[in-house]
C-alpha positions, -999 to 999 in steps of 0.1 A, spaced: 339 -390 -479 376 -383 -478 397 -414 -486 434 -421 -484 449 -447 -507 482 -461 -496 502 -477 -523 523 -505 -508 525 -527 -538 554 -549 -527 540 -557 -492 532 -593 -502 567 -601 -516 582 -632 -502 611 -615 -483 603 -581 -469 630 -555 -467 633 -519 -455 605 -503 -475 580 -532 -470 587 -532 -432 582 -495 -431 549 -497 -449 536 -526 -427 545 -510 -394 532 -476 -404 498 -492 -414 496 -511 -382 499 -480 -361 478 -458 -385 447 -480 -382 445 -471 -345 439 -435 -355 416 -438 -385 379 -446 -391 368 -477 -410 367 -470 -447 390 -440 -445 422 -458 -456 426 -483 -485 459 -502 -490 467 -512 -526 491 -541 -532 502 -565 -559 497 -602 -555 524 -621 -536 530 -651 -514 535 -633 -481 503 -629 -460 521 -624 -426 509 -594 -406 477 -587 -425 455 -600 -397 467 -569 -377 452 -546 -404 416 -554 -398 404 -518 -397 419 -510 -431 405 -520 -465 431 -541 -483 430 -545 -521 452 -568 -541 459 -564 -579 472 -591 -602 497 -572 -622 531 -589 -618 554 -561 -629 564 -533 -606 569 -505 -631 539 -515 -653 517 -516 -623 528 -482 -611 528 -464 -645 498 -482 -662 475 -501 -639 477 -478 -609 467 -446 -628 439 -465 -645 423 -476 -613 430 -442 -596 411 -424 -624 379 -441 -611 383 -426 -576 364 -397 -562 382 -363 -564 385 -360 -526 410 -388 -525 447 -386 -516 473 -411 -527 504 -420 -506 532 -438 -525 554 -454 -499 584 -465 -519 603 -436 -536 584 -436 -568 549 -427 -580 527 -427 -612 539 -400 -636 504 -393 -647 470 -393 -630 442 -370 -617 447 -374 -579 469 -354 -555 496 -375 -539 523 -377 -512 555 -397 -519 579 -410 -492 614 -407 -507 635 -428 -483 668 -418 -500 683 -406 -532 713 -429 -533 701 -441 -567 711 -407 -581 747 -413 -572 775 -433 -588 786 -454 -559 820 -470 -557 816 -507 -563 785 -501 -585 792 -533 -605 790 -554 -574 753 -547 -572 729 -574 -585 712 -569 -618 679 -564 -599 695 -536 -578 710 -519 -609 677 -521 -628 658 -507 -598 682 -478 -595 677 -469 -632 639 -470 -628 640 -448 -597 664 -424 -613 640 -420 -642 608 -417 -621 616 -402 -587 627 -366 -597 595 -360 -618 573 -376 -592 588 -356 -564 582 -323 -582 545 -333 -589 538 -344 -553 518 -323 -528 546 -331 -504 577 -352 -503 584 -370 -470 618 -383 -460 631 -400 -429 659 -378 -416 672 -342 -417 703 -356 -433 684 -371 -462 663 -340 -466 695 -321 -473 705 -347 -498 672 -345 -516 673 -307 -518 709 -309 -531 699 -334 -558 664 -325 -569 649 -291 -579 627 -288 -548 622 -260 -523 626 -266 -485 589 -264 -478 581 -292 -502 601 -317 -482 590 -328 -447 609 -351 -423 589 -378 -405 612 -402 -386 606 -440 -388 596 -459 -357 609 -491 -339 585 -520 -333 578 -529 -297 591 -565 -303 626 -551 -302 633 -553 -265 655 -571 -240 644 -608 -241 644 -625 -207 628 -658 -218 658 -681 -221 638 -707 -241 631 -681 -268 668 -672 -271 678 -709 -271 653 -715 -300 670 -687 -320 705 -702 -314 693 -736 -325 674 -724 -355 705 -706 -369 731 -729 -354 749 -702 -334 767 -698 -301 758 -669 -278 781 -639 -277 791 -627 -312 795 -596 -333 764 -590 -354 766 -572 -388 738 -567 -413 755 -573 -447 745 -576 -483 760 -571 -517 754 -534 -517 787 -516 -512 772 -490 -489 769 -516 -462 807 -515 -459 811 -552 -454 845 -553 -469 859 -530 -441 840 -552 -415 858 -583 -428 892 -565 -427 885 -554 -391 874 -589 -382 908 -603 -394 924 -582 -366 897 -592 -341 900 -629 -349 937 -627 -344 932 -611 -310 903 -633 -299 898 -665 -321 868 -676 -300 847 -645 -310 825 -651 -340 812 -626 -366 776 -632 -377 767 -618 -411 730 -615 -419 720 -613 -456 752 -629 -468 757 -664 -483 788 -686 -477 796 -683 -514 795 -645 -513 817 -645 -482 843 -668 -496 845 -647 -527 850 -615 -507 876 -630 -484 895 -643 -515 892 -610 -534 904 -589 -504 934 -612 -498 924 -619 -462 936 -649 -442 913 -679 -452 913 -691 -415 890 -662 -405 862 -681 -423 862 -705 -393 849 -676 -372 822 -662 -395 787 -675 -396 765 -666 -427 728 -662 -425 715 -656 -460 681 -645 -448 667 -639 -414 629 -634 -408 622 -600 -392 606 -617 -362 639 -634 -354 659 -602 -354 652 -593 -318 666 -626 -307 698 -621 -327 703 -586 -313 698 -599 -278 723 -627 -283 750 -604 -298 777 -588 -276 781 -560 -301 761 -547 -331 785 -534 -358 768 -510 -383 794 -489 -402 773 -482 -432 786 -457 -457 752 -443 -466 719 -446 -449 688 -425 -450 676 -435 -415 695 -465 -401 667 -483 -384 689 -512 -372 707 -488 -349 675 -482 -330 664 -518 -331 697 -529 -315 695 -502 -289 660 -512 -280 672 -547 -274 700 -535 -251 729 -543 -274 759 -520 -275 763 -503 -309 795 -495 -329 789 -473 -359 805 -444 -378 798 -407 -385 786 -411 -420 753 -399 -435 724 -398 -410 739 -422 -384 750 -396 -359 716 -379 -362 698 -412 -353 723 -428 -329 731 -395 -310 753 -401 -280 742 -437 -276 768 -454 -298 806 -458 -301 819 -441 -333 848 -453 -354 862 -443 -388 842 -460 -415 871 -470 -437 897 -478 -411 896 -515 -402 922 -511 -374 901 -484 -357 870 -505 -362 886 -535 -346 898 -514 -317 864 -500 -312 847 -534 -310 874 -548 -287 871 -517 -265 834 -522 -262 839 -558 -252 866 -550 -227 850 -520 -209 817 -532 -193 809 -499 -176 813 -480 -209 791 -506 -228 764 -504 -200 764 -466 -202 758 -467 -240 730 -493 -235 713 -470 -210 715 -441 -234 702 -463 -262 670 -471 -243 664 -434 -240 671 -429 -277 647 -456 -287 618 -438 -270 621 -409 -296 613 -432 -325 579 -448 -324 555 -458 -352 526 -442 -334 543 -409 -336 551 -415 -373 514 -425 -380 500 -394 -364 524 -372 -384 514 -388 -417 477 -384 -409 482 -347 -401 500 -344 -433 472 -360 -453 447 -336 -438 470 -306 -446 474 -317 -482 437 -323 -488 429 -290 -472 454 -273 -495 440 -290 -526 404 -281 -517 414 -245 -511 430 -243 -545 399 -258 -561 377 -233 -542 398 -203 -553 398 -216 -589 360 -219 -588 356 -184 -573 379 -169 -600 359 -186 -627 327 -169 -613 343 -135 -611 356 -136 -647 332 -118 -670 317 -140 -696 325 -132 -733 294 -124 -752 292 -138 -787 298 -111 -814 
């Protein structure tokens, strides 16, 4: 029986981020299109059990190895060696085992780890170590894969420019947007979110972290202008601690008084994000480099006006449903946000376009595309095996002297 093994080893980590959310949502949709026993999900041990009750049609296996690279390069090949030959492996997080006997597909979300990014030293040691590991493993794994999948046409071009692959080896399958991202009419739910995070309604929302590509420095410079124009308008930074914020404001030489208008949320549970999008007046997403930019679609699905920039894949994903500003011009960014807040008709038009844009990105569509790809890859592998067997039969045997 044909079997698909999906390696989603970090799915049980305490705080899920982009790749883990991608894996979980893909699996939830995929199980509606598969037969019991067809798909196994392999994970490492971890404290997070949220969402697994929704995967009751899939076989979940947990392994005890604590180290990410050792699990991938030692334990995973060992256990895969015991599988039947008509098994396909799907590695969901940019890297894959460098040795093994099974055909595999790898989802390469981006190749930013191949670049030297301005502000590299601002990354945490974990981010720097992870980039080195990916830089070592991903190019070799991509060349060995039956197919490399990425999440936008923009990122496909980046991959082909950086890795020795041919165009037919890389396929684009867009990410989806969960149905929980929608306009929320239940006032009690919104009030609970405000109370939980100690916020006031009507703010600028920005998803920040220590990675320079998020462009938080320019956001802070822009907010200095916005705060001067409207001191009552707050900026909410997700994935940013007060200590990090104070350091950035000091290093940038910004007016310390802007700290009074900024609220830091070091971590937000993914289930709380729809409420934050709904409560925001504007979602500001001027990232310098993204492979997909899922938050754009999440905000649009919630009916929140979006301000973004024409960098990397963002125009491909946002289309005509966002207001675009220059990524490194804080004055233009501030003017764009203020224009959105001042022109209700323009904001409503973008919201309307955003609802239409969201319909294009669904996890059901992504799951069907992956299942079709699995079938195609297994068929290709079996064809090669058949041709090899036929050639061996047609080769004359060499008689002993």
